[in-house]
N, C-alpha and C positions, 0 to 999 in steps of 0.2 A: 257529707253535705258542703264537703268545701268544693267537690264539684258543682255543687248547686249554687256556692257563693261565687263561685268563678262565672257563672254566666249571667251574673246581674251584669249590667252595661257599666263601662264597655267589655266586652265577653273576651275570655280569652277561651274559645273552644277548644283550641287543640289540650291545652293543659287541663281543662275541665273533664274532656274525654279520657285523658289517662288516669285522674283519679276515678272515674266512674269505671273503667276497665277494672282497675286495681281491684275497687269494692266488690265487683261483681266475680271476681277471679274466686272470692271467699265463698259465694254462695250462700253465705249466713241468712243475710238478710236480703233478698234479692227482691222481693217484692218492693221494701223500702227503699232499695236504691233506685229502683226502676220509679217509683215514684217520686225521689227525688230529682230526676232526672228530667222526666216528663214538666214537674213543677216549674223546672229551670229552663227548660224549651217552649213551652207553649206559650204563644203570645211574645216571644222573644225575638224582635225584628232585626238582632245583629246579622251581619253579612254571614253565611253560611249556618246559622243556627236551622232555618225552616229545611234544608235537605236533610241536615242531622237526624232532626224530630222524625222525617220521614224513616229513614234509617235504622232508628232505634226502635219505631212503631213494627217494622217489616220482622225487624230478629225479634219483638215480643210476638209477633204473631207466630213467628215460625217456631219459636220456643212454647207455645201455648199459655205464654205468660196471663197471668189477670192481669185486665184493666178494666176500669169503670166506664158505664155507658157515657158520663160526662165528658173524659177524657176521650174516648172515642169519636164523639160528636165536636169536639175541640180541635183534635188532628182532622176529623174531615173536613172542619172549615177552610184547611189549609187546600181542598180541592175544588173548592167551589168558585163556579164561574162568577158569582156576586161580589166575592172577595179578594183581592190583591189585582196584581197585573198580571200580563201574560208574561211577561217575562220570571214572575213569583211561581206563577204555575209551572213554568218549564223548568224550572228546578225542582219544583216538588216534583212533577213525573219523570224527573231524569234522576233520581236520587238513588236509584237502584235497578237491578234488571227489568226490564219492561212486563215480564209475566209477574215479576214478585211486586211491583209497585200497583198491579191493577188487583192482584190477591189482596194488598194491604186496604186498597181504597176500598174492596168489598168488604173487607172486616170491620174497617171503622164506619162504615155505609150502616143506616139504620136497614132494618131488615124489607128486602122487596116488597111483601106486602105492605108494608107503611108506604112505599114511595108512590109518589104522585106523579101523573106525567110527564111533569117540568122537571122532577127528580131522575125520572128515564131518561129523559132527554139529556140532562146535565153527564149521567153515567157516560152516555154515548160519545159527550164531548170528551169526559176524560180519557175515554178509550182513543179518539181521534187523535188526542192529544199526546197519548203515549207514543201510537203509531207513527205519529209526525216525530218527535224527537228521535225515535229508535230508527228512523230513515225510513220508514214505509209510507213514504209520502203519497202512492195512489190510494192506499187503503185509508188512511187519515182524510184526503179528499173526498174519498166516496161517501164516508160517513160526514163530512162537514156538508157537502151537496145534499144529502138525503134529512139533515137536520135543517139545512136553509128552509129547504120546501116545506116542513111540518109547520116551521116555525111562521113559515109567510101565511099561514092557513090559520094559525092560534090567535085568536084574540088577546090571550091572557099571558103570551108568552112575556118573559121578563125581558127590557129593552139591552139590557146587557148581555146578557148571552144570546140575543139577537145579532149584535154588534161584533160580538166575539166569531160568533160562527161565519158572519159576512166577513170579517177582516181574513179568519183562516181560509177561505174558500177563495180570495183574491190573491193572499200571498202563496197558497200553492199551485194558482192555476197559470203564473208567472212562469 
């Protein structure tokens, strides 16, 4: 619980991580410790916490740790094209290796059967963002261009995703 307290603003992320790591080594109360960790990180806007939250979620996914649907939804919001800035999204998609970030994105996302067309487009935007930060600029540009064409044809697309896609196409076209 000291780790969670250390995440209160102004957060001492490194010291909090040390406390959580020590608590997790014991292995006795792992779900409780992970719960405190998520509680301290979700919606915490302190520098570095956003990326650390994605790394924690990634490790939880790899360890098959339990997580509530509410917490998955909250973590998923960090990938959203309607929340945050491009810099914040880059921090999220570069928090772990590209294949692991994608797997974690899928893990925290609602089931594909529940996804709307816009959710599916957003997933492609996330994949393109991961490709871009991992140096696969041509792959990213191809996805962004495809999304741009689809979004131009839709009347109900969100203006924010449309603008972010156009900005990405322009950024990578130069």
